[in-house]
C-alpha atoms as a printed R data frame, in Angstrom:
    type eleno elety resid chain resno       x       y       z
1   ATOM     1    CA   PHE     A     1 -47.363   4.876 -13.503
2   ATOM     2    CA   LEU     A     2 -50.929   4.387 -13.664
3   ATOM     3    CA   TYR     A     3 -52.396   3.333 -16.094
4   ATOM     4    CA   ASP     A     4 -53.538   6.257 -17.735
5   ATOM     5    CA   GLY     A     5 -49.770   7.680 -17.319
6   ATOM     6    CA   THR     A     6 -50.357   9.859 -14.286
7   ATOM     7    CA   PHE     A     7 -47.585   9.512 -11.459
8   ATOM     8    CA   THR     A     8 -48.227  10.020  -8.027
9   ATOM     9    CA   ALA     A     9 -46.022  11.133  -5.046
10  ATOM    10    CA   HIS     A    10 -46.269  11.312  -1.079
11  ATOM    11    CA   VAL     A    11 -49.850  10.611  -1.198
12  ATOM    12    CA   GLY     A    12 -52.404  11.812  -3.981
13  ATOM    13    CA   TYR     A    13 -49.978  14.456  -5.534
14  ATOM    14    CA   VAL     A    14 -49.358  14.333  -9.228
15  ATOM    15    CA   TYR     A    15 -45.562  14.038 -10.001
16  ATOM    16    CA   ASN     A    16 -44.418  12.753 -13.539
17  ATOM    17    CA   THR     A    17 -42.127  15.670 -13.102
18  ATOM    18    CA   GLY     A    18 -39.640  15.109 -10.802
19  ATOM    19    CA   TYR     A    19 -40.302  12.148  -9.293
20  ATOM    20    CA   GLY     A    20 -41.916  10.492 -12.394
21  ATOM    21    CA   LEU     A    21 -39.206  11.688 -14.394
22  ATOM    22    CA   ASP     A    22 -36.399  10.433 -11.863
23  ATOM    23    CA   MET     A    23 -37.968   6.977 -12.248
24  ATOM    24    CA   ILE     A    24 -37.913   7.726 -16.087
25  ATOM    25    CA   ASN     A    25 -33.637   8.572 -16.206
26  ATOM    26    CA   ASN     A    26 -33.164   6.259 -13.414
27  ATOM    27    CA   SER     A    27 -34.708   2.996 -15.657
28  ATOM    28    CA   TYR     A    28 -33.019   4.429 -18.524
29  ATOM    29    CA   ASN     A    29 -29.967   4.737 -16.963
30  ATOM    30    CA   PHE     A    30 -30.650   0.784 -15.393
31  ATOM    31    CA   ILE     A    31 -31.171   0.282 -19.134
32  ATOM    32    CA   GLN     A    32 -28.291   1.339 -20.727
33  ATOM    33    CA   VAL     A    33 -25.648   0.488 -18.377
34  ATOM    34    CA   LEU     A    34 -26.743  -3.961 -18.993
35  ATOM    35    CA   GLN     A    35 -26.891  -3.282 -22.664
36  ATOM    36    CA   ASP     A    36 -24.375  -5.753 -24.401
37  ATOM    37    CA   THR     A    37 -24.469  -7.979 -21.222
38  ATOM    38    CA   ILE     A    38 -25.739 -11.831 -20.167
39  ATOM    39    CA   TRP     A    39 -27.954  -9.161 -17.724
40  ATOM    40    CA   GLN     A    40 -29.597  -6.690 -21.233
41  ATOM    41    CA   VAL     A    41 -33.269  -5.496 -20.620
42  ATOM    42    CA   ASP     A    42 -35.425  -7.523 -23.366
43  ATOM    43    CA   GLN     A    43 -36.447  -6.071 -26.137
44  ATOM    44    CA   SER     A    44 -39.833  -6.327 -25.565
45  ATOM    45    CA   LEU     A    45 -39.647  -4.537 -21.963
46  ATOM    46    CA   ILE     A    46 -37.749  -1.594 -23.601
47  ATOM    47    CA   ASP     A    47 -41.362  -1.355 -25.742
48  ATOM    48    CA   ASP     A    48 -42.824  -1.503 -22.839
49  ATOM    49    CA   PHE     A    49 -41.036   1.253 -21.278
50  ATOM    50    CA   ALA     A    50 -41.433   3.468 -23.934
51  ATOM    51    CA   GLU     A    51 -45.308   3.347 -23.746
52  ATOM    52    CA   LYS     A    52 -45.011   4.596 -20.527
53  ATOM    53    CA   ILE     A    53 -43.650   7.283 -21.511
54  ATOM    54    CA   LEU     A    54 -46.010   8.198 -24.293
55  ATOM    55    CA   LEU     A    55 -48.965   7.985 -21.880
56  ATOM    56    CA   GLY     A    56 -47.089   9.716 -18.879
57  ATOM    57    CA   LEU     A    57 -44.474  12.094 -19.954
58  ATOM    58    CA   GLU     A    58 -44.677  13.029 -24.058
59  ATOM    59    CA   PRO     A    59 -48.568  14.797 -23.752
60  ATOM    60    CA   ILE     A    60 -47.153  16.739 -21.015
61  ATOM    61    CA   LEU     A    61 -44.868  18.809 -23.532
62  ATOM    62    CA   VAL     A    62 -46.384  21.728 -25.203
63  ATOM    63    CA   ASN     A    63 -43.952  23.660 -27.559
64  ATOM    64    CA   GLY     A    64 -41.090  22.122 -25.888
65  ATOM    65    CA   VAL     A    65 -42.130  23.152 -21.901
66  ATOM    66    CA   ALA     A    66 -43.865  20.524 -18.934
67  ATOM    67    CA   SER     A    67 -46.607  21.917 -17.670
68  ATOM    68    CA   ASP     A    68 -46.604  22.945 -13.966
69  ATOM    69    CA   ILE     A    69 -49.905  20.565 -13.805
70  ATOM    70    CA   MET     A    70 -47.955  17.632 -13.453
71  ATOM    71    CA   SER     A    71 -45.152  18.992 -11.297
72  ATOM    72    CA   GLY     A    72 -45.658  19.049  -7.486
73  ATOM    73    CA   ARG     A    73 -44.650  22.106  -5.615
74  ATOM    74    CA   ASN     A    74 -41.990  22.255  -8.463
75  ATOM    75    CA   VAL     A    75 -43.966  24.327 -10.553
76  ATOM    76    CA   GLY     A    76 -41.373  27.449 -12.931
77  ATOM    77    CA   ALA     A    77 -39.487  24.619 -13.811
78  ATOM    78    CA   GLY     A    78 -41.032  23.864 -17.583
79  ATOM    79    CA   VAL     A    79 -38.137  24.279 -19.461
80  ATOM    80    CA   TYR     A    80 -36.208  22.463 -17.537
81  ATOM    81    CA   TYR     A    81 -37.930  19.506 -17.247
82  ATOM    82    CA   GLY     A    82 -39.107  19.640 -20.708
83  ATOM    83    CA   GLN     A    83 -34.905  19.579 -21.712
84  ATOM    84    CA   SER     A    84 -34.601  16.598 -19.183
85  ATOM    85    CA   ILE     A    85 -38.117  14.957 -20.856
86  ATOM    86    CA   SER     A    86 -37.032  15.380 -24.597
87  ATOM    87    CA   ASN     A    87 -33.219  14.377 -23.754
88  ATOM    88    CA   VAL     A    88 -34.072  11.276 -22.275
89  ATOM    89    CA   ILE     A    89 -37.368  10.174 -24.252
90  ATOM    90    CA   GLY     A    90 -34.261  10.850 -26.832
91  ATOM    91    CA   LYS     A    91 -31.862   8.503 -25.764
92  ATOM    92    CA   LEU     A    92 -34.214   5.895 -24.899
93  ATOM    93    CA   GLY     A    93 -35.597   5.847 -28.607
94  ATOM    94    CA   GLU     A    94 -31.987   5.201 -29.696
95  ATOM    95    CA   LEU     A    95 -32.563   1.828 -27.962
96  ATOM    96    CA   SER     A    96 -35.596   1.107 -29.112
97  ATOM    97    CA   ALA     A    97 -36.901  -1.160 -31.999
98  ATOM    98    CA   GLU     A    98 -39.615   1.055 -34.905
99  ATOM    99    CA   PRO     A    99 -41.994   2.986 -34.182
100 ATOM   100    CA   TYR     A   100 -40.592   4.319 -30.845
101 ATOM   101    CA   ARG     A   101 -36.741   5.218 -32.329
102 ATOM   102    CA   SER     A   102 -38.374   7.483 -34.739
103 ATOM   103    CA   MET     A   103 -41.038   9.016 -32.650
104 ATOM   104    CA   PHE     A   104 -38.753   9.441 -29.625
105 ATOM   105    CA   THR     A   105 -35.868  11.002 -31.508
106 ATOM   106    CA   ALA     A   106 -37.949  12.904 -33.830
107 ATOM   107    CA   LEU     A   107 -39.705  14.449 -30.296
108 ATOM   108    CA   ALA     A   108 -36.311  15.113 -28.534
109 ATOM   109    CA   LYS     A   109 -35.166  17.901 -32.005
110 ATOM   110    CA   GLU     A   110 -38.540  19.552 -32.141
111 ATOM   111    CA   CYS     A   111 -38.329  20.233 -29.011
112 ATOM   112    CA   ALA     A   112 -34.731  21.337 -28.445
113 ATOM   113    CA   LEU     A   113 -35.541  23.642 -31.412
114 ATOM   114    CA   GLN     A   114 -39.343  25.086 -30.209
115 ATOM   115    CA   THR     A   115 -37.201  26.037 -26.525
116 ATOM   116    CA   GLY     A   116 -34.275  27.135 -28.600
117 ATOM   117    CA   THR     A   117 -31.994  24.947 -26.985
118 ATOM   118    CA   GLU     A   118 -29.252  22.098 -28.123
119 ATOM   119    CA   ASN     A   119 -29.160  18.398 -27.464
120 ATOM   120    CA   SER     A   120 -27.946  15.416 -29.514
121 ATOM   121    CA   PHE     A   121 -30.553  14.973 -31.461
122 ATOM   122    CA   SER     A   122 -31.468  18.923 -32.816
123 ATOM   123    CA   ALA     A   123 -29.012  18.733 -35.705
124 ATOM   124    CA   ASP     A   124 -29.126  16.133 -37.390
125 ATOM   125    CA   ASN     A   125 -30.522  16.099 -40.113
126 ATOM   126    CA   THR     A   126 -31.711  12.671 -40.567
127 ATOM   127    CA   ILE     A   127 -34.276  12.923 -38.131
128 ATOM   128    CA   VAL     A   128 -38.198  14.423 -39.187
129 ATOM   129    CA   GLU     A   129 -39.775  16.048 -36.918
130 ATOM   130    CA   ARG     A   130 -43.680  15.397 -36.271
131 ATOM   131    CA   GLY     A   131 -44.945  18.482 -36.836
132 ATOM   132    CA   PRO     A   132 -47.993  19.544 -35.570
133 ATOM   133    CA   VAL     A   133 -50.108  17.547 -33.456
134 ATOM   134    CA   THR     A   134 -53.587  17.678 -31.681
135 ATOM   135    CA   ASN     A   135 -54.123  15.572 -28.422
136 ATOM   136    CA   PHE     A   136 -56.338  16.080 -25.938
137 ATOM   137    CA   LYS     A   137 -54.704  14.293 -23.322
138 ATOM   138    CA   ARG     A   138 -56.907  13.089 -19.934
139 ATOM   139    CA   PHE     A   139 -54.956  12.189 -16.131
140 ATOM   140    CA   VAL     A   140 -58.078  11.244 -15.207
141 ATOM   141    CA   MET     A   141 -56.482   9.342 -12.300
142 ATOM   142    CA   GLY     A   142 -54.607  13.202 -11.772
143 ATOM   143    CA   ASP     A   143 -57.252  15.341 -12.327
144 ATOM   144    CA   LYS     A   144 -56.022  17.214 -14.907
145 ATOM   145    CA   VAL     A   145 -55.745  17.301 -18.848
146 ATOM   146    CA   VAL     A   146 -53.414  18.887 -21.300
147 ATOM   147    CA   TYR     A   147 -54.150  19.281 -24.339
148 ATOM   148    CA   HIS     A   148 -51.773  19.977 -27.465
149 ATOM   149    CA   ASN     A   149 -53.444  22.147 -31.595
150 ATOM   150    CA   ASP     A   150 -50.907  24.093 -33.259
151 ATOM   151    CA   GLY     A   151 -48.945  25.833 -32.283
152 ATOM   152    CA   TRP     A   152 -50.514  26.492 -28.566
153 ATOM   153    CA   GLY     A   153 -51.643  24.401 -25.862
154 ATOM   154    CA   LEU     A   154 -53.119  24.471 -22.287
155 ATOM   155    CA   GLY     A   155 -52.638  22.891 -19.191
156 ATOM   156    CA   LEU     A   156 -56.198  22.293 -16.885
157 ATOM   157    CA   GLY     A   157 -55.343  21.792 -13.114
158 ATOM   158    CA   MET     A   158 -58.160  20.277 -10.807
159 ATOM   159    CA   TYR     A   159 -58.077  18.196  -7.845
160 ATOM   160    CA   SER     A   160 -60.471  15.844  -5.071
161 ATOM   161    CA   ASN     A   161 -60.892  13.604  -2.350
162 ATOM   162    CA   ARG     A   162 -58.880  11.820  -4.583
163 ATOM   163    CA   ILE     A   163 -56.212  13.548  -5.276
164 ATOM   164    CA   ARG     A   164 -54.469  16.753  -3.427
165 ATOM   165    CA   ASN     A   165 -54.384  20.532  -4.601
166 ATOM   166    CA   PHE     A   166 -50.740  21.462  -3.676
167 ATOM   167    CA   GLU     A   167 -47.492  20.857  -2.091
168 ATOM   168    CA   ARG     A   168 -45.033  23.685  -0.280
169 ATOM   169    CA   VAL     A   169 -43.387  20.944   1.528
170 ATOM   170    CA   ASN     A   170 -39.983  22.139   1.600
171 ATOM   171    CA   ASN     A   171 -40.250  25.651   1.249
172 ATOM   172    CA   GLN     A   172 -41.377  25.599  -2.306
173 ATOM   173    CA   ALA     A   173 -44.632  26.821  -3.272
174 ATOM   174    CA   MET     A   174 -45.829  28.189  -1.158
175 ATOM   175    CA   LYS     A   175 -48.182  30.745  -2.580
176 ATOM   176    CA   ALA     A   176 -49.375  27.425  -5.041
177 ATOM   177    CA   TRP     A   177 -52.342  27.744  -2.859
178 ATOM   178    CA   TYR     A   178 -54.849  27.279  -6.103
179 ATOM   179    CA   SER     A   179 -52.875  26.392  -8.749
180 ATOM   180    CA   ASN     A   180 -54.907  23.638  -9.152
181 ATOM   181    CA   SER     A   181 -58.317  24.849  -8.368
182 ATOM   182    CA   GLY     A   182 -59.504  25.208 -11.602
183 ATOM   183    CA   ALA     A   183 -56.496  26.846 -13.088
184 ATOM   184    CA   LEU     A   184 -56.503  26.871 -16.941
185 ATOM   185    CA   TYR     A   185 -52.588  27.722 -17.926
186 ATOM   186    CA   LEU     A   186 -52.948  28.530 -22.011
187 ATOM   187    CA   MET     A   187 -49.316  27.980 -23.214
188 ATOM   188    CA   ASN     A   188 -47.935  29.057 -26.403
189 ATOM   189    CA   HIS     A   189 -44.411  30.410 -28.388
190 ATOM   190    CA   ASP     A   190 -43.518  32.073 -25.369
191 ATOM   191    CA   THR     A   191 -41.950  29.300 -23.365
192 ATOM   192    CA   SER     A   192 -40.533  31.865 -20.662
193 ATOM   193    CA   GLU     A   193 -44.512  31.264 -19.657
194 ATOM   194    CA   TYR     A   194 -45.127  30.279 -16.062
195 ATOM   195    CA   ASP     A   195 -40.549  30.224 -15.672
196 ATOM   196    CA   ASN     A   196 -39.915  30.954 -11.869
197 ATOM   197    CA   ASP     A   197 -39.994  34.904 -12.727
198 ATOM   198    CA   TRP     A   198 -43.718  34.366 -13.511
199 ATOM   199    CA   TRP     A   199 -45.128  32.247 -10.151
200 ATOM   200    CA   THR     A   200 -42.758  34.977  -8.182
201 ATOM   201    CA   ALA     A   201 -44.487  38.140  -9.342
202 ATOM   202    CA   VAL     A   202 -48.041  36.931 -10.405
203 ATOM   203    CA   ASN     A   203 -51.129  37.693  -8.284
204 ATOM   204    CA   HIS     A   204 -51.051  34.604  -6.116
205 ATOM   205    CA   TYR     A   205 -55.140  34.595  -5.535
206 ATOM   206    CA   HIS     A   206 -55.569  35.722  -9.877
207 ATOM   207    CA   LEU     A   207 -54.445  32.806 -11.797
208 ATOM   208    CA   PRO     A   208 -55.866  32.175 -14.884
209 ATOM   209    CA   GLY     A   209 -59.913  30.023 -14.745
210 ATOM   210    CA   THR     A   210 -60.048  29.735 -11.414
211 ATOM   211    CA   THR     A   211 -62.890  31.115  -8.759
212 ATOM   212    CA   VAL     A   212 -61.239  32.258  -5.173
213 ATOM   213    CA   ASP     A   213 -62.805  33.762  -2.389
214 ATOM   214    CA   MET     A   214 -60.118  36.872  -1.713
215 ATOM   215    CA   VAL     A   215 -59.352  35.925   2.081
216 ATOM   216    CA   GLU     A   216 -55.818  36.481   3.049
217 ATOM   217    CA   ARG     A   217 -53.727  33.131   2.699
218 ATOM   218    CA   SER     A   218 -51.176  32.033   5.131
219 ATOM   219    CA   THR     A   219 -47.332  30.803   3.399
220 ATOM   220    CA   GLU     A   220 -46.906  28.762   6.803
221 ATOM   221    CA   LYS     A   221 -47.406  24.372   6.721
222 ATOM   222    CA   TRP     A   222 -49.895  22.578   6.115
223 ATOM   223    CA   GLU     A   223 -52.255  25.715   5.826
224 ATOM   224    CA   GLY     A   224 -54.962  24.095   2.936
225 ATOM   225    CA   GLU     A   225 -52.494  21.344   1.803
226 ATOM   226    CA   GLY     A   226 -54.749  18.449   1.675
227 ATOM   227    CA   TYR     A   227 -57.726  17.820  -0.619
228 ATOM   228    CA   SER     A   228 -61.025  18.413  -1.509
229 ATOM   229    CA   PRO     A   229 -64.171  16.861   0.456
230 ATOM   230    CA   TYR     A   230 -65.664  16.581  -3.258
231 ATOM   231    CA   SER     A   231 -65.573  13.794  -6.002
232 ATOM   232    CA   TRP     A   232 -66.638  15.134  -9.110
233 ATOM   233    CA   VAL     A   233 -64.040  15.757 -11.442
234 ATOM   234    CA   SER     A   234 -64.697  13.744 -14.357
235 ATOM   235    CA   SER     A   235 -63.401  14.223 -18.036
236 ATOM   236    CA   MET     A   236 -64.203  13.080 -21.530
237 ATOM   237    CA   ASP     A   237 -62.683  13.148 -24.895
238 ATOM   238    CA   LEU     A   238 -63.668  12.808 -28.761
239 ATOM   239    CA   ASP     A   239 -60.688  10.521 -30.098
240 ATOM   240    CA   GLU     A   240 -57.654  12.242 -28.454
241 ATOM   241    CA   LYS     A   241 -58.747  15.402 -30.497
242 ATOM   242    CA   TYR     A   242 -61.338  17.615 -28.684
243 ATOM   243    CA   GLY     A   243 -62.809  17.080 -25.086
244 ATOM   244    CA   CYS     A   244 -64.516  18.501 -21.877
245 ATOM   245    CA   ALA     A   245 -63.879  18.328 -18.358
246 ATOM   246    CA   GLY     A   246 -66.084  19.685 -15.095
247 ATOM   247    CA   TYR     A   247 -64.962  20.282 -11.777
248 ATOM   248    CA   THR     A   248 -66.570  20.717  -8.417
249 ATOM   249    CA   ASN     A   249 -64.551  24.231  -6.949
250 ATOM   250    CA   TYR     A   250 -63.493  24.014  -3.254
251 ATOM   251    CA   ASN     A   251 -61.687  26.614  -1.358
252 ATOM   252    CA   TYR     A   252 -60.097  25.954   1.952
253 ATOM   253    CA   PHE     A   253 -60.962  28.568   4.882
254 ATOM   254    CA   SER     A   254 -63.662  29.474   2.877
255 ATOM   255    CA   SER     A   255 -67.569  28.716   2.578
256 ATOM   256    CA   LEU     A   256 -67.580  29.211  -1.168
257 ATOM   257    CA   THR     A   257 -68.965  26.576  -3.368
258 ATOM   258    CA   SER     A   258 -69.351  26.538  -7.436
259 ATOM   259    CA   LEU     A   259 -69.029  24.101 -10.619
260 ATOM   260    CA   LYS     A   260 -66.792  24.839 -13.388
261 ATOM   261    CA   SER     A   261 -67.235  22.654 -16.990
262 ATOM   262    CA   TYR     A   262 -64.751  23.516 -19.435
263 ATOM   263    CA   PHE     A   263 -64.688  22.515 -23.435
264 ATOM   264    CA   VAL     A   264 -61.651  22.575 -25.752
265 ATOM   265    CA   PHE     A   265 -61.871  22.600 -29.528
266 ATOM   266    CA   ASP     A   266 -59.244  23.026 -32.374
267 ATOM   267    CA   ASP     A   267 -58.528  27.218 -31.377
268 ATOM   268    CA   GLU     A   268 -61.094  27.831 -29.220
269 ATOM   269    CA   VAL     A   269 -62.008  26.740 -25.394
270 ATOM   270    CA   VAL     A   270 -65.387  27.360 -23.964
271 ATOM   271    CA   CYS     A   271 -65.064  27.856 -19.846
272 ATOM   272    CA   ILE     A   272 -68.868  27.965 -17.959
273 ATOM   273    CA   GLY     A   273 -69.302  28.230 -14.546
274 ATOM   274    CA   SER     A   274 -72.373  28.108 -12.467
275 ATOM   275    CA   ASP     A   275 -73.446  27.579  -8.887
276 ATOM   276    CA   ILE     A   276 -71.423  29.981  -7.234
277 ATOM   277    CA   SER     A   277 -72.160  30.821  -3.857
278 ATOM   278    CA   GLY     A   278 -70.628  31.593  -0.216
279 ATOM   279    CA   GLY     A   279 -67.906  32.440   1.133
280 ATOM   280    CA   THR     A   280 -67.013  35.351   3.168
281 ATOM   281    CA   ASN     A   281 -65.033  38.176   1.071
282 ATOM   282    CA   HIS     A   282 -65.346  39.601  -2.090
283 ATOM   283    CA   ILE     A   283 -65.637  36.087  -4.913
284 ATOM   284    CA   GLU     A   284 -63.611  36.764  -8.086
285 ATOM   285    CA   THR     A   285 -63.726  34.126 -11.383
286 ATOM   286    CA   THR     A   286 -59.955  35.252 -13.299
287 ATOM   287    CA   VAL     A   287 -60.146  35.862 -16.870
288 ATOM   288    CA   ALA     A   288 -56.399  35.926 -17.483
289 ATOM   289    CA   ASN     A   289 -53.370  37.235 -15.636
290 ATOM   290    CA   GLN     A   290 -50.625  37.639 -18.221
291 ATOM   291    CA   ARG     A   291 -47.192  38.899 -17.978
292 ATOM   292    CA   LEU     A   292 -46.495  41.327 -20.292
293 ATOM   293    CA   ARG     A   293 -42.943  42.271 -22.029
294 ATOM   294    CA   ASP     A   294 -40.678  44.458 -20.135
295 ATOM   295    CA   ASP     A   295 -41.723  47.485 -21.542
296 ATOM   296    CA   ASN     A   296 -45.342  47.385 -21.100
297 ATOM   297    CA   SER     A   297 -45.968  47.154 -24.701
298 ATOM   298    CA   ASN     A   298 -48.520  44.883 -25.146
299 ATOM   299    CA   GLU     A   299 -51.619  46.518 -26.522
300 ATOM   300    CA   LEU     A   300 -55.380  45.308 -25.316
301 ATOM   301    CA   TYR     A   301 -58.261  46.816 -26.572
302 ATOM   302    CA   ILE     A   302 -61.334  45.792 -25.431
303 ATOM   303    CA   ASN     A   303 -64.867  46.040 -27.284
304 ATOM   304    CA   GLY     A   304 -62.367  46.306 -29.979
305 ATOM   305    CA   GLU     A   305 -61.532  49.227 -28.242
306 ATOM   306    CA   LYS     A   306 -57.418  50.181 -27.441
307 ATOM   307    CA   VAL     A   307 -57.461  50.487 -23.796
308 ATOM   308    CA   THR     A   308 -54.685  52.819 -22.719
309 ATOM   309    CA   GLU     A   309 -55.979  53.081 -18.561
310 ATOM   310    CA   GLN     A   310 -54.125  50.973 -16.743
311 ATOM   311    CA   GLN     A   311 -57.174  50.386 -14.291
312 ATOM   312    CA   LEU     A   312 -61.012  49.806 -15.418
313 ATOM   313    CA   THR     A   313 -63.653  48.993 -13.327
314 ATOM   314    CA   ASP     A   314 -66.965  47.535 -13.878
315 ATOM   315    CA   VAL     A   315 -67.124  47.852 -17.482
316 ATOM   316    CA   GLU     A   316 -68.921  45.867 -19.917
317 ATOM   317    CA   ALA     A   317 -67.351  44.017 -22.134
318 ATOM   318    CA   ASP     A   318 -68.551  41.336 -25.027
319 ATOM   319    CA   THR     A   319 -64.963  41.170 -26.542
320 ATOM   320    CA   ILE     A   320 -61.450  41.421 -25.106
321 ATOM   321    CA   TYR     A   321 -57.633  41.112 -26.728
322 ATOM   322    CA   LEU     A   322 -54.470  41.051 -25.473
323 ATOM   323    CA   GLU     A   323 -51.710  40.902 -27.405
324 ATOM   324    CA   GLY     A   324 -49.222  37.973 -26.588
325 ATOM   325    CA   ASN     A   325 -45.198  38.277 -26.296
326 ATOM   326    CA   ALA     A   326 -44.183  36.223 -28.628
327 ATOM   327    CA   GLU     A   327 -44.663  36.538 -32.649
328 ATOM   328    CA   GLY     A   328 -48.114  35.695 -33.831
329 ATOM   329    CA   ASP     A   329 -49.725  35.295 -30.290
330 ATOM   330    CA   SER     A   330 -52.331  36.672 -28.626
331 ATOM   331    CA   TYR     A   331 -55.353  35.484 -26.673
332 ATOM   332    CA   GLY     A   332 -59.176  36.655 -27.162
333 ATOM   333    CA   TYR     A   333 -62.298  36.424 -24.624
334 ATOM   334    CA   TYR     A   334 -65.499  36.933 -25.706
335 ATOM   335    CA   PHE     A   335 -68.909  36.772 -23.533
336 ATOM   336    CA   PRO     A   336 -71.756  35.716 -25.592
337 ATOM   337    CA   ASP     A   337 -74.126  37.449 -23.229
338 ATOM   338    CA   GLY     A   338 -71.636  40.609 -22.202
339 ATOM   339    CA   GLN     A   339 -69.720  40.232 -18.871
340 ATOM   340    CA   THR     A   340 -69.610  43.115 -16.623
341 ATOM   341    CA   ILE     A   341 -65.518  42.883 -15.729
342 ATOM   342    CA   GLN     A   342 -62.067  44.379 -13.969
343 ATOM   343    CA   TYR     A   343 -59.156  45.048 -15.134
344 ATOM   344    CA   VAL     A   344 -55.730  46.667 -13.584
345 ATOM   345    CA   ASN     A   345 -52.168  46.797 -15.519
346 ATOM   346    CA   SER     A   346 -49.826  46.562 -12.846
347 ATOM   347    CA   TYR     A   347 -45.975  46.676 -12.199
348 ATOM   348    CA   ARG     A   348 -45.600  43.799  -9.426
349 ATOM   349    CA   SER     A   349 -42.371  42.883  -7.274
350 ATOM   350    CA   ALA     A   350 -41.934  39.965  -5.069
351 ATOM   351    CA   GLU     A   351 -38.661  38.288  -3.634
352 ATOM   352    CA   ALA     A   352 -38.648  35.038  -5.044
353 ATOM   353    CA   THR     A   353 -37.628  33.193  -2.226
354 ATOM   354    CA   ASP     A   354 -40.875  34.852  -0.685
355 ATOM   355    CA   PHE     A   355 -42.194  31.744  -2.686
356 ATOM   356    CA   ASN     A   356 -39.727  28.789  -3.713
357 ATOM   357    CA   VAL     A   357 -36.267  28.827  -1.351
358 ATOM   358    CA   ASN     A   358 -35.275  27.175  -4.039
359 ATOM   359    CA   PHE     A   359 -35.472  29.768  -6.592
360 ATOM   360    CA   THR     A   360 -32.470  32.037  -7.402
361 ATOM   361    CA   PRO     A   361 -32.304  34.787  -4.421
362 ATOM   362    CA   GLY     A   362 -34.112  38.579  -5.862
363 ATOM   363    CA   ILE     A   363 -36.539  40.975  -6.287
364 ATOM   364    CA   VAL     A   364 -38.227  40.493  -9.616
365 ATOM   365    CA   GLU     A   365 -40.476  42.339 -10.995
366 ATOM   366    CA   ASP     A   366 -43.120  42.198 -14.409
367 ATOM   367    CA   TYR     A   367 -45.863  44.130 -15.545
368 ATOM   368    CA   PHE     A   368 -48.823  41.754 -15.362
369 ATOM   369    CA   THR     A   369 -52.662  42.247 -16.724
370 ATOM   370    CA   GLU     A   370 -55.187  41.492 -14.938
371 ATOM   371    CA   ILE     A   371 -58.707  40.586 -15.881
372 ATOM   372    CA   TRP     A   372 -61.474  39.113 -13.634
373 ATOM   373    CA   ILE     A   373 -64.841  39.224 -12.893
374 ATOM   374    CA   ASP     A   374 -65.864  40.136  -9.221
375 ATOM   375    CA   HIS     A   375 -69.426  38.030  -7.903
376 ATOM   376    CA   GLY     A   376 -69.268  40.178  -5.213
377 ATOM   377    CA   LEU     A   377 -69.841  39.808  -1.896
378 ATOM   378    CA   GLN     A   378 -71.883  36.255  -0.835
379 ATOM   379    CA   PRO     A   379 -73.070  35.333  -4.133
380 ATOM   380    CA   GLU     A   380 -75.928  32.928  -4.690
381 ATOM   381    CA   ASN     A   381 -76.003  30.866  -7.884
382 ATOM   382    CA   ALA     A   382 -74.499  33.292  -9.534
């Protein structure tokens, strides 16, 4: 783990879950085996190890789910990795001194309750949960940001000439072309969001927060996996509670250039795109790409009016409200100067192994609401 908590593997890919988690698990097993022997690991080293977890694993958990932006080619396994992280954190807590012991066992219990699972800590009434946390965590060495607030959070995936965009090796994440191209993953009480089915069925050209040249992409190996030519990816925070980030957008196989800025406050995120120029096909910025309930019953309002149509073109929007899937969850969007948007509610289907050969074979079918901005052909400073 680097000084900021970033864990990289395969030269330039962020893998806090997967390889980073494997290292933590193996280290814990090593510590556990040597307990009460002449080779017992010194307590100061265990506590230093706990600090690595606080930097690299604890911050990526939102409502018990690990953010996909730290998962390399293993996107879709957020619940699994969340459970794995909370389990090893809890077990390490039992070997740690205070304050790590109380912090880690409380986190392990909280994650289990948030995801509706059980572990050895979830039924322990002597463990007091942490409660709501507000934290703006910058992984500056990995070009990533994870934010926590009461009941919700986000992951912001970016890349540069230091960090690569996506890894498609072993026929995994074969369509994750734009998963770190300024993608903004809002996370709330719906812990199934961004699971294997989401990544299978979603329109991969319309990942939320991205600005994309709509050229056809290939699932062949080495077709666009790599670094950006740009160095500017930056972030800052105020007492680790609020923050901002900036990103120079780059699309492989395209002359598209653009800049993106993100400002995160208590319960709002301000997103600004600028200098959108070039490209070959239509350039599109995705506002939302939300998987819906199985009965497609999520309500959508534009400018306060309920939308019943399945598709709308060139709508002038000031406000958008989209009902979430879990109780109490919803999404609101506000355009200060108004914005022409496109909208479609569609029933999408795809074969799971076309995205990741390790997914359970079969056709995945889900309803999605997509909302995006069409900047047209070869815009100039849009």
